C-alpha positions in Angstrom: 135.2 17.6 -46.4 138.3 17.4 -43.6 139.9 14.0 -43.1 139.5 12.4 -39.5 143.2 11.6 -37.7 144.3 8.7 -37.5 143.2 8.0 -33.6 140.0 9.9 -33.9 138.6 7.5 -36.5 140.0 4.9 -34.4 137.9 6.4 -31.4 134.9 7.2 -32.9 134.7 3.4 -34.8 134.9 1.9 -31.2 132.1 4.2 -29.9 130.1 3.0 -32.4 130.8 -1.0 -32.5 130.0 -0.5 -28.4 126.6 1.5 -28.9 125.6 -1.6 -31.7 126.7 -4.0 -29.5 124.8 -2.6 -26.5 121.7 -2.4 -28.1 122.0 -5.8 -29.3 122.5 -7.2 -25.3 119.8 -5.0 -24.0 116.8 -6.6 -22.2 113.1 -5.1 -23.4 112.0 -3.1 -20.6 109.2 -4.3 -18.5 105.8 -2.1 -18.6 105.5 -0.3 -16.2 102.7 -0.3 -13.6 99.8 1.9 -14.4 98.6 4.4 -12.2 96.0 3.3 -9.9 92.7 5.2 -10.1 91.7 8.0 -8.2 89.3 7.2 -5.3 86.9 9.0 -3.1 89.1 10.1 0.5 89.5 7.3 3.0 88.8 4.1 0.4 92.1 2.1 0.2 93.1 1.7 -3.8 91.8 -0.8 -5.5 88.6 -1.5 -3.5 85.1 -1.7 -5.3 82.7 1.1 -3.9 79.8 -0.9 -2.1 76.6 0.7 -3.8 74.5 2.5 -1.5 71.1 -0.1 -0.9 68.2 1.9 -2.3 65.8 2.6 0.8 62.6 1.1 0.4 59.9 3.0 -0.2 56.8 2.0 1.1 55.3 -1.3 0.9 52.1 -1.1 -1.4 49.3 -3.5 -0.5 48.6 -5.2 -4.2 45.1 -4.0 -4.5 42.2 -6.3 -3.9 39.7 -7.0 -6.5 36.4 -5.6 -5.8 33.4 -8.4 -5.1 31.4 -8.4 -8.1 28.3 -6.4 -7.2 25.1 -8.7 -7.5 22.6 -8.0 -9.8 19.7 -6.2 -7.9 16.8 -8.4 -7.5 14.1 -7.4 -9.9 10.6 -6.9 -7.4 7.8 -9.2 -8.0 5.2 -7.5 -9.5 2.3 -6.3 -7.1 -0.8 -8.0 -7.5 -3.1 -5.2 -9.0 -5.0 -4.8 -5.3 -8.7 -5.8 -5.0 -10.6 -2.7 -5.1 -12.2 -2.4 -1.5 -16.2 -2.4 -1.6 -17.8 0.9 -1.4 -18.7 1.4 2.3 -22.2 2.2 3.4 -23.1 5.4 4.6 -23.4 5.8 8.3 -26.3 6.9 10.5 -26.0 10.8 10.6 -25.0 11.9 14.0 -28.1 13.0 15.5 -30.4 10.1 14.3 -32.2 8.1 16.7 -31.9 4.4 16.0 -35.0 2.1 17.2 -34.3 -0.9 15.7 -31.0 -2.6 14.9 -29.2 -6.0 15.9 -32.5 -6.6 17.5 -36.4 -5.6 17.9 -36.7 -3.3 20.6 -37.9 -4.4 24.2 -41.4 -6.1 24.7 -42.2 -6.1 20.8 -43.9 -9.2 19.6 -43.0 -10.4 16.5 -45.0 -11.7 13.7 -45.3 -12.4 9.7 -47.4 -12.7 6.9 -47.5 -14.2 3.0 -44.7 -16.7 3.6 -42.3 -14.2 5.0 -40.6 -14.3 8.4 -38.0 -12.8 10.7 -34.3 -13.5 9.9 -31.6 -11.9 10.9 -28.1 -12.0 9.1 -24.8 -10.9 9.4 -23.4 -11.4 5.5 -25.2 -11.2 2.0 -25.1 -8.3 2.5 -23.5 -7.1 5.3 -24.9 -4.8 7.2 -25.2 -1.3 6.9 -24.4 -0.9 10.8 -24.0 -2.8 14.0 -23.1 -6.8 13.4 -26.3 -7.7 12.2 -29.8 -6.9 9.4 -33.0 -8.5 8.9 -34.1 -9.8 6.0 -37.5 -11.1 3.7 -38.0 -14.2 1.9 -38.1 -14.3 -1.4 -41.9 -14.7 -2.2 -45.0 -13.6 -4.7 -47.6 -11.5 -4.2 -47.7 -9.5 -0.7 -45.3 -10.8 2.5 -43.8 -8.6 5.4 -42.3 -9.6 8.7 -43.9 -6.6 11.5 -44.0 -6.3 15.3 -46.1 -4.4 17.8 -46.4 -4.1 21.7 -42.8 -2.2 22.1 -42.1 -1.3 25.6 -39.4 0.9 24.1 -41.3 3.3 22.0 -39.8 5.6 19.6 -41.4 9.4 20.2 -42.0 11.4 17.0 -41.8 14.9 17.1 -42.7 18.2 14.7 -40.7 18.2 11.7 -38.8 15.2 12.7 -38.1 12.3 9.8 -39.0 8.5 9.9 -36.1 6.7 8.7 -35.3 3.1 7.9 -32.3 1.5 5.8 -32.7 -1.0 3.2 -31.6 -3.3 0.1 -33.1 -4.7 -2.5 -31.9 -7.7 -3.6 -30.7 -7.7 -7.2 -31.6 -10.7 -9.1 -35.2 -10.8 -7.0 -36.2 -7.0 -6.7 -40.0 -6.3 -5.3 -42.5 -4.3 -7.3 -43.1 -2.3 -3.6 -41.8 -2.1 -0.9 -44.5 -0.3 1.9 -43.4 1.1 5.6 -45.9 0.6 7.6 -45.9 2.5 11.4 -48.3 1.7 14.4 -49.7 3.8 16.9 -52.8 4.1 19.3 -53.9 0.5 18.1 -53.5 1.8 14.2 -51.7 0.3 11.2 -53.2 3.8 8.9 -49.7 5.3 8.8 -48.3 3.9 5.9 -45.0 5.2 2.7 -44.6 3.0 -0.3 -42.1 3.0 -3.4 -42.9 1.5 -6.9 -45.8 0.2 -8.4 -48.8 0.6 -6.0 -50.1 -2.8 -5.7 -50.9 -3.4 -1.8 -54.3 -1.3 -1.5 -54.1 -1.2 1.9 -55.6 2.7 3.1 -56.6 5.1 0.9 -53.9 6.6 -1.7 -52.2 10.0 -1.3 -53.3 9.9 2.0 -51.9 9.4 5.1 -52.4 6.1 5.5 -50.7 5.2 1.8 -48.2 8.0 0.7 -46.8 7.5 -2.7 -42.6 8.4 -2.2 -41.9 7.7 -6.1 -40.3 5.1 -8.0 -38.2 2.4 -6.0 -34.4 2.5 -4.9 -31.7 1.0 -6.9 -30.9 -2.5 -6.3 -27.7 -3.9 -4.8 -27.0 -0.9 -2.7 -27.9 0.1 0.8 -30.4 2.7 0.5 -31.3 5.8 3.1 -35.6 6.1 2.5 -36.7 9.4 4.6 -40.4 9.9 5.0 -41.8 13.4 6.7 -43.4 12.2 10.0 -46.0 14.8 8.6 -47.1 13.3 5.4 -48.2 10.1 7.4 -49.8 11.7 10.1 -47.5 10.6 13.1 -46.2 14.1 14.3 -47.1 13.8 18.1 -47.5 10.2 18.0 -45.7 7.8 20.0 -44.7 4.3 18.0 -44.7 0.7 19.1 -45.0 -1.2 16.0 -43.3 -1.3 13.1 -44.1 -3.3 9.4 -41.8 -4.0 6.6 -43.7 -4.9 3.6 -43.1 -6.2 0.0 -44.7 -6.8 -3.2 -43.0 -10.0 -4.4 -39.1 -10.0 -4.4 -36.5 -9.9 -1.5 -35.3 -6.9 0.8 -33.0 -6.8 3.4 -33.6 -4.1 6.2 -31.1 -2.3 8.9 -31.4 0.6 11.1 -34.6 2.3 11.5 -35.8 4.9 13.5 -36.3 9.1 13.3 -34.0 11.9 12.1 -35.0 14.7 14.9 -36.1 18.3 13.3 -33.0 20.4 13.5 
């Protein structure tokens, strides 16, 4: 190594000394300010970005609680229907009714054997009209009848004589008989049941059997061909409702014309 000259050494040492002194006296540098953050255009530095208000959505109404559904009312069980009574048959359209609700005009009402003319509206209910006539309960032969009616009934060939009857189910008769009066005579009879009433001659127009007694407890239509009791071509002015024992109720009587 080459030796430094005296002057050069002196300069080198002075420079080195100054450098060291300068380092000892130098004030520590202040930190430089931080670089401001980048902002959106038009906004001042350091101003915080105001958050955009959230656009409110449509208001939602709170769900209304459904009212409690009432339990369906249980229907009361319907009472068992009362069976309607079986209606009695109405008179046929072509029937000619002679007796109903009252006797024919001019009739002379009579009775015998502890019977009577008794008009009733119930027990049983009339088969037709508003009233029917009822025999008394009695033993042996008993009847109610009439004669001398001025409102007469003309009988023609082929006609049938008709009467409605209701035999009492607790006190039925053993025989019932119908009699018609014309020209001053009662010799025109028909009967049902026992042959206990010995008027006229059995098996002739004066006493003609029509078979067994009708059923009890119901209205029954009785029909007798006029020819069987000798009444074709006759005019009636009287009729008898006759029983042997028991009780019966009678309603519309007259005729069914020949077809």
